[in-house]
Steps between C-alpha positions, in 0.01 A plus 500: 500500500412298811205362308729343238766383741352148541459476122865583449601251771294232331673569169842482667407170663395341170811638325713347773324165459563505126869580557528233764329238281705578189831554681447267668546650848326314781545780755361768275211275396406427863539861617289633209229240566484592867492871410215443258295319764563786739372751246190283450427518873550878491260536205235303681524678837585858408456559125175331406410772251824437307427127517160562341661707226740214422207258485321723250819496292483115498801480729317362800651298783442169319698612195780641716520187715503271195789696345684486833468120517592453133818706546588285803459180297706649213769598750507148650543349158791734418660428835501121428861410410403222255212701354130458571398141551177305506482525880365853443190362330319408827586845632349674199194274505457576869511876434253451214264310733536771764387769257223277362365463854522879543287553187256237623477690829421815304217321321370365832513847653293640213247218545479557877457874455220453247323259731522752786386803295144503629232675294396705807722626780376656821590694815299508821287204395507155658630272224556191717233309306735497199762293692784721378857399582821701543707555189813293426825631650619819334829338395304252289212707369605865483878525464619311197840672493571426864377145455743441214790649691415289807460172316786567261748618764622147590572423134683829444695459824593141414624597155703785651656262760591254226668779303715583803579147620478291184279251685192426290307362797425854617324581172312171499377548858399857436303423184333202668393719796363765262299236318355376829409849616333589169313170493379549858375848415311364200345224711380756757345718232327206333356404840315833499316386186360183660119495535507533878724809493372687197296816570130494412423536129340797330148360520526431872640847578233673296228295668642602838506867387136478391407350835682776684320767299170332577578482873652849541250673269707809418309819423770753413856464380803690381647389169868576443759418236838674465877486509732436791520870599128572474373322814470836682206580273300214654639538851336838552156336466560210736380673816187661345410161353558324832282758673201391288496161670422644842228745414202284590477652844517853354196476284677341204423159364836349594689434178715191440808641321748306290812603303547360151851503353634375165879471550639233731781723629248762613376271777811584702542856369157598636516668841386352831131415504266244653266510203473180293723534193465286186736499205348370175763525221298352212204682356310174449508437875423864578164459331393273788430821695191535281347207688570654843314752714757771425306806390753788509866523398709809575789590271784717636689492167459429131697211353504284192322225690218724623302442181492127575303538826275768349354221284309364804157664469373388839757721677481878520834673465612827662822681419636646828852594378808509721505878533364810332682789343470746213712282275340345194537154654228596750242522225603206285252412222515138619285608797190487285532122489389477864144514630592782734795729563550585871675824572586699811309825438348743253838592347548153353145499365571832325829364373326211321244736356768734362704215359205366296632142506157335489434463874131568566454741790224274635764228551728724709459445877667719761624296796787709641826331582434242774868418544586857616368445852856465648596851385509745790353851469722810496589608854674826412863596429787316667571604858775753574837339472372212292606464137260515208461144373469505121390194308620504140302223329525534121318267266671291229559590137202307360484327165541823299788741470301796631741704719206601720440146627776503760708778657789268573682560170471877462436630850572228753863589576424872516212448740704272726795738495278794598339302782830375637634857499251589778638375833144499641376233257489124535454340158332168432550387140256232389536419129233308311585126492503505119734800466753436226319196359443680165738794477865442603533875568247462781696207645825701488341810659338287770838344586660847528217626721535200730868579543421863576235416757681247710794271462417355160135459580530239771186515711482468879492136606141391550397177678420236244143382457444171669358340189464126496828346403473239229752218446743558212338215311146642526308537176148629441330179614702482827436867576131442436514220759685717754283810446175348608216667686647776721488480876243723676639843578789477255392813309509711819841353590642584158362858524657541844829363372499744207427790734789392725734474201418855389531635852843336529601658170405852603649453846833410340496811279652814648278813506726669243614194309424483127399164363407308188184303570473193273255214477652332804426810708181650636187530287422813300223595740735466796730745321204732450441504878863592565522769235417870537523554125476288187679571174387277216388486140159479337406163645265321738745574782378863493131402517561266792712755690213748484321282755745640758434865417874576513682726252631341182692606190506362147800523263419645158743334259278484189588840357163658582450840658371494855151611390490232233628242743225576753237503227601168349542322834225584754674318784769773488243770590589488871872436446809713488640460152876450486713555190782260406759742647334471844509875560172493694618254768608759765165688481314168515683396816429839659124453433514162674671649806269805517128415443423869442693472175315186391241652263389167358353340815140585407552389142637165625185438703277569199714289269506217750122464481501530122765230461409263783131575552321602820609375841148383584406229442854366541668343204496139633120524534466637145725227372291230670179654363641500149594133528150414627331700226705344223448158652122562490533585128680171441232310695224674303662411172539142618131483574415622149776314312597192708756363255724235658363577845150410393335282242459734204685787347311772320660820373332809636579830328595797711778622725509182706471271202 
């Protein structure tokens, strides 16, 4: 009901204004007007979601404010003893002019925004040559509702004062001041459209982008497109990609990495990195990469926009995925659209072969999982007197209604209840960030589990990341200006800061304190290093956890027998299989405490190599070798079929054609 309280208050305020205007009752009219303005302030500061809902229902702040002013004018006319006279005409014309200026401001805002919507946005690239300027003040350019309330407040206040005092000069002064404020705002916005203050045009920005590509000469990139909650899929490849740039002294050729994004909002969603990042929203501008030195693009996810960049024949494309598991999504038929499919180990190669989705085995390259380097190896059971730290990290429900996708709905509460019943257990619950996004049952179960684990799911306070603070007015162009070439050593400083944040988190968590770990908390791999046991579902979390060699369990909620479950999902071969009723939890915890009862240790070691590949050569070296080999293929094709990078284009049949 708290959600609809402001809506009810707004309705009461308007009803009071109507009664005060018709009555007429000056006190009621003034009080209701003041109450309505107070509710507007509350909507803006504390109930923005409700404000957006009202806007979608065509009851935005402009409509509400116009009705409020019209009721005031109607009330003033009814309060006039001799009836409304002609002296109200200037007042009405003044209000009309005030709203006309507001609409003109809206048009100017749209024009300014279009002029500042650059065809290419960047991070970590010096864009000073474009002579970009800061954005207009947020009050003018980004907050139309607040702008209307600010400029219209003098008029509304003057009308209210006239209703109370009967002195029309208050209304006249208020309306005049509102007209002046709205006119000044319009003049400021129009000044941003003058030739000397306009941002560079499309042609100039694209020419600058081409010049940057020619100067930087990128060799390998990561292409990513996705929604607001999918940035983690790209984040896990940032460090491996950055490592390619420093391999010249290790026998590598020293790659020049770049990140290519398609959505403007993703520039700020992407995690900390010093790599150059370019965002190219339009496919026509994306095609300019064909004229660059870029030879290899890595794809951590499939998206609707992936097909657009696959049209560039001069670039070789490798699908690296954002995790591997036995789920069908890990052998998507779309993978055959890429030149190569890079997997961690033999298990993924076999998975593609069994799935028969059209991926040629010759195009499958085993590179390991280069991002797993931070995961620490198993050091034995917890010391005497120390609790068993259990990480419950279920996956989300997926796009289908298969009950085996996530254990949260059918087994989550039972598992958590069984774990909490053991006083020697410390539970870390880390739900998938997309839990509940498809199935409301998963969202409800997740909320109940959070309450069971610890105080409604509130995580331990963790020091905030010292990200660069942008002004409230900042738009894409201003952020591009502020996020120029990074200072030397910034990457190491950010890594040290992140390590300090995680250390502070764990230091603030009691040795027997249960916690919900959310996106604001430590990374998944940091949780791996703290855990003695993982309980999860059939997901990439299991494959990654195997790098530690620690015991793990998988919940079987798909209705299969244990033998069928192990046969269908090879990653479960070294796991303890838990049923939805969680009966096996006590025995599982005993095996963690007593290594002599852990009969799956040898199987885990075998499965680790099958899933993640051999330890030698290390995964980062295999990753770099795969990039170099695919880059050589791209260069060889370019020599045979120059296309836009040469003078002629001749189609050559064959795998590289």
